[in-house]
N, C-alpha and C positions, 0 to 999 in steps of 0.2 A: 448467682448471676442475676442482674436486673432483667426485667421482662424485655422481650424484643421491642415492644412498643415504646417503653421508656428509653431504651438505647437509641431507637430511631429518632425520637423527639430530641434527645440530648445531643446527638450527633448533628442533626440538622441545625439546631440552635448554635452549636459551635461553628458550623460552616457559615452561618449568617454573620456571626460576629468577627470571623477571621478572614473575611473576603480579601482584604488588602494583603494580608500575609500570604494567603493562598496564591494570589496573583504574583507577588514578589518571588515566591518559590518557583513558579513557572518561568518567570523572566530570568532567574538565576540559571536554570538548566538551559534555557535558550541561548545563553552566552557561551556555551561550550560548543565549538565547531566540530561536531562529531560526524564528519563526512567519511563514511565507510569505504568508499571507492578510491580514496586518495591515501596512498601509503604515508604521506607526510602528516596526515591527521590521525595516525594510529594512537599517539599519546593522548590526544584529545578524546578519542573514543574510550580509551582506558580510564581517563579521568571521569568521563560521564558515567561509566559503569560503577566506579568507586563512589561517586556522588549518590547514585541511586541506592547502592548497598548500604551506605551510611544512613540514609533516610529510613530504610526498612529496619535496620538495627535499632535506630532511635525509637521506633514504635514498639519494640519488643519482639519483633519477628526474628526468626533464625535466618540470617541472610548470608549469602556467599557469592563469590564471583567464580564461575565455572569456565575453565579453559577446556572446551569440549574437543577441539582439534588443534594440533600444532599449527601455529601461524594464523589461526582464526581469531576473530574478535570475541571477547568473552560474553557470557550470558549471566545476567543477574537473576539469581533464584532466591526467593524469600518465602518462608513457610511459617504457618502458625496453626497448630493442631490441638487446641485446648478445649474443644467442644465435642467430647465423645458422643457418638450417636447422632450428631448433627451432620447435615450435608457438607460437602467439600466443593469449593469453587476455585478454579484456576483462572487467573486474569493474564492475558498476553498483551504485550506492546513491544515497541522497538525504539531504542535511543539513537540509532544512526539516522542521518539525514542525507538528502541529495546535495550534489555540488551547487554552487550559487551562480555560476556563469549563465548569461553575461552580467557580470557584477555592475556594469555601468548603468544597467536598467533599473537597479534598485533605487527607490526613493530615499531609503535610509539604510545604513550598513546592515547586512543580513544577520550578523551575529552581535549587533547592538540593538536589542529589541526596543521598538518604539510603540508607545501606547497613544493611539489617536483614533478619533471617530468611533470610540467604543470597541476597538479591536487592537490586537497585538500583531505587529508586523515584524516578522523574523523568519529565517529559515528554520523549519521544523515546528513552527507554531501550531500548524494544523496536522502535520504528518511527521511524527506521531506524538510529539511531546505534549501538546495540549490535551490530546486524548488520554495518554497514559498517566499524565499528572492529575487529571480529574479523578481517575481511579485510585491513584496513590493517596490523594488528599481525602477521598471518601474513607479509605481504610484508616488513615491517620485520625480523622475525627471520630470514627467508631472506637478506635483504641483509646482515645482520650475520654470517651464517654463510658468506658468500662469493658471494652473488648467486643469484637464482632460476634454476632450470635451464631455464626457458622465457622467452619474451618476454612482457611484462606491460603492461597499460594499466588505469588506473582512470578511470572517468567518474562523477562524483558531482554530481548536480544540486540545485537549490534550489527547484524548482517542482512536485515530485511531488504534494504535498498540494492543489494548486490546479489540477491538470491543465494545467500550463503548456505553452507552445508553444516555448520556447527550445531545449530539448534535441531535440525532434523536428526542428526547423528545422536545428539543427547537424548531426545525424546524416545527414539527407537531402541536405544541401549539401556534406558532407565525406566521403561514403561511401568514395570511392576512397582517401583517406588513413587511413581507419579500418578497413581490412581486418583480419580476425581469424579465428581458427579456432574460437572458441567465445565465448559471452557468458554469464557467470554473473550473473544478476539475483538479488542477495542481499537480498531484501525480502519474505521470507515467514517461516514458522515451523514448529514441531513440530506433530504432530497431538495429539488429545485424550488419547492414551495415552502421550505423551512420546516418540514415535518421530520421527526425522528424516524429512523429506518431500522429495519431488520432484514438481513440478507437471506434470500432463499437460494442463491447460487453465487459463486465467484468464477470469473473467467480464469483459465490457466494462462500460462505464458510460455513461449519459445522465443528466446532472445539470441540472435546470431550476429556474427561479424563476417562480412564478405571481404576477402583480401584479394585484390586483382593485381597481377604482375605482368608487365609487358617487356619493354627493352631492359637491358641490364643496368642502364643509367638514364638519368634525365637527358633528353635530347633537344636540340634547337628545333623549334617548330617550323622554321623556314627551310632549313637544310633537309629535314627528315619528314616534314609534313607530307602526307600522301602516300608514304611507304611504310612508316613505322606504326606499329600498333599503339593505340592510346588507351590505357587502362581507365581513364576517367570517362571517355566516350563509351567504352564498352560497359562499364559499371552503370552509367546513366541509362543505357539501353536495357540492361538486365533489370534494374529497379523499375523502370517504366513498364516493362512487359510482365512483371510479376502480378500486376493488376490491370484490368482493362479500364477504359475511360469511365465506366459506370461504377467502378470500385469492386468488381467481381475478381476474386483471387484466381489466378490462372494455374496454380500448382495442381497437377492431376490428382484427383481423389481428395482434395482439401475439404470438401463439404460432405463427403460420403457418410460420416458418422454423426453429423450434427443432429441433436435432439430438438424437435420442434417444441415451442412453448405451448402451454395449455390454453384452451379456449378462454378460461377465466383470466389468465394473464393478458392475452391479446385484447380482450374486452376492456380491461382496466387501462392498458396502454393507449388504446384508441380514444378513450374518454379524455386522456390527458395530452394527447398528441399536439394539438395546436398550441397550447400554453407552453409545453415543453420546448417546442421548436423555437418559439419567440424568446423564451428564457435563455436557451443555450446560445442563440445568436447574440443576445445582449451580453452574456457572460464572456463569450469568446471574441466578440468583435468581428465575427465572420459575416460576410454579406449573404451567404447561403450555406446550408448544410449539404454535405455530400454523402454518398454511400450507395449501396445496392438499391436499384429501383424495385418497387414492389414490396418493400418492407417499411414499417413504421420507423421513425427516428428512434423511439424508445426501444424498439425491437433490435435495431442495429447496434444500439449502445450497450445492450446487455446480453441478448440471446443469440447474436450472430458473431462468428469469428472475424478477426481482422488481420490485416498485414500492413505494416507501416515502416517506412524508412525513418530512422531516428537521427541519423547524422551521416555526413559524407566528408571525407578528408582526402586530399590529393593535390599534387602539383604545387604551384606557387600561390599562396593565399595572403601574402603580406601587401602592404601599400605599394603603389607604383606598378611598374610593368616588368615582367620577366616572362617571355614567351617560350615556354618549355612544353614538351610532351613528357609527362611524368613516367618514371619507371614503375610506379605502383600507386594504387588508390585503395581506400578502405571505406566501407559503408556498414552501418549498423542497422539491422532490420529485425523488427519484433513482430510476433504473431500472438494475438490474444485468442485463446481457445475456449470452446464451450462444451458442455456435456454432449456427447460422449467421445470427444476427440482425444486421440492419443498422440502426445508430442513426439514420441520416438518414431512412429511410422510417418508422421508429417515431416520430421526432420529428414528422413531418408528421401521422401518424395521431393522435398524442397531442394536438397543437394542435387538430385538428378535433374530437376528442372533448370536450376541455375546453369548446369553444364550444357544443356541444350541451347541456352540463350547467349552464351559467351561467344567471342569471335576467335578465329584460329590463332592469332598472335597473343592472346591474353589468357593467362591461366587464373582461374578463380578458385580459391579454397573457402570452405565454409567452416567456421568455428562456432561451437555452441557456447554462449556466454552464460546462459542460465535457462532453467526450465522448471515448470511446475504444472501439474494437471489441473483441470477445472474441478471445482468442488460443489456439490449440492448440499443444501442445508435445510432439512425439514424444520418447521417452526411449530409443529403440533406437540410440544412437550412443555413441562412445567417451567424450566428456566426461561424459555421464550415468552411464555405468558407472564412470568414475573417481571421481565424487563419491560414488556409493553405496559403493564400496570404502573411500573415505576415512572416511565416516560410520561404517562398521562397525568400523574400527580405533579411531576416536576416541571413539565413544559406546557401542560394543559392542551395537548394535541394527541391525536391518534397516531399510531406508528404505521408507516407505509412499509409494505413488503416489496422488496426490490431485488433485482438481479444486479450485482455489482460488476461494472465493466472492468475494473482493475483486478489485480491479482494479489493475493497474500500467500506467498509460496509455502509457508509452513503450515497452512491450514490443513492440508491433506495429511501431514504427519501427525498433527493433533488428532485428527479423525481416525486414522488407521492405527496409531500406536496406543492411544488412550481409550478410544471407543466411547467417549462421553459425548453427549449432545453439544454441538457448537452453537454459540450465540454470537453472531457477527454484527457489530454495530459501531457507532462512533458519533461524535458531536461536532465535527468540523462542518462548517457551512459549505454549500455546493460550490460557491465561487471563491474558495479560499486560495486558489492559485498554487496548489501543491505542485512541486517539481518546477515551478516557474519563478521568475523574479517577483518580488513583492508578495510572497506568501503571507497570509494573514488569518486571524482566528478571532471569532466573535467572543468577547469577554463574558457576555451574558450566557452564552452556550456553555462556557467553562464552568461558571458557578451553578447553573442549572444541571449540568452534567454531574458535578460532584453530588448534588442532592439526589439525582436519579440513581447513581451507583449506590449511595447509602440505602435508598429505598429498595433497590434490587437485592442487595445483600440481605437486608432484613426480611424481604418477601420470601427469599429462599429458605429462611428458618421456619416459616409457617408449616405446621404439620399437614 
């Protein structure tokens, strides 16, 4: 085997000469509309899984599509274990993407990737195809240069956006066969100042749907207004009272288990507070930021739990007029949780609280759509140091330690089932508009990310 240094230099040289081909491969995957939440997109999700499997097989990895649960979306698993005695790295990503609505707000079609202003514009560009393709291409260049200096596994799922159960089931039932020395969860991004990041914690999630039912059928709002219960009115009241005007969640016991941030974290956030607030206002187009008084914006964004309504449906919503009192209405409400909150106990308290807020003529049921606990991620280990060194060489910047406001549901399963250190990071820029129209991804981050992963893998081979 060539020396690790010679492999590193050869792989980086290949990445430099194959930049256009690497970009074309990303664009090819972005053309696959792999929307996991829409049943009509199932064939496209399967096509994306096969596309990834074939790329791994082409490198010489042993690749397969795993159907972990009946009816679930498949997991792409690829492994290569030709370096006896060397460390083993598992790299995680997901090929599924969010829906594209409202499609009329897209500047270019969401699944016809457009390259402009140094960025790729397409659904999934930043979340997560740009991230996982950077890791895939890094491996590809290492194989072309003679083979990675360590043992390598990729696990890329198709249910991240729907908090699916296929991958957790697979990990927990195959833990002995999936032993590894580190797990790179490459599903995050840069901070607001453009620095690479390493997560010290992920917020968990409790995602629910509230279904409100009143009269047996839609009613004329003139004939029955004033006497018939109105599920929309009640649901609006319930949602409004789940938080007070200052953004404090009113569910009893909601904050009881919240772990406070360290003094060091608070000091770092305070130093960045003013620039962070202005950056977020610019990125979001908001006139002002909201949230609990007495807490820094950076604190509210990562170390405080949240509750947000994500959508409301009910009654007549088409063009024109139709004055009805609807028979039913629905709202989706999510809660982001922090260490040491327990989603199961919060769900019980949430359900009870909703019942106290409803009106006599409206019945509200609460359905859990998804859940995942918060995760803490120590960064005082060799894999984290290796990634920070790789980022410094590839990006020329220090790595910021952050608490990630979003959730990666399967992170807890990797942590508990495999027991290996988690390294959670990514290269999407902070204003990439993930989950929104006009999602975009900086091309320079993609190419530097490929180099960073090459360096990271080679750094792990060092004795």
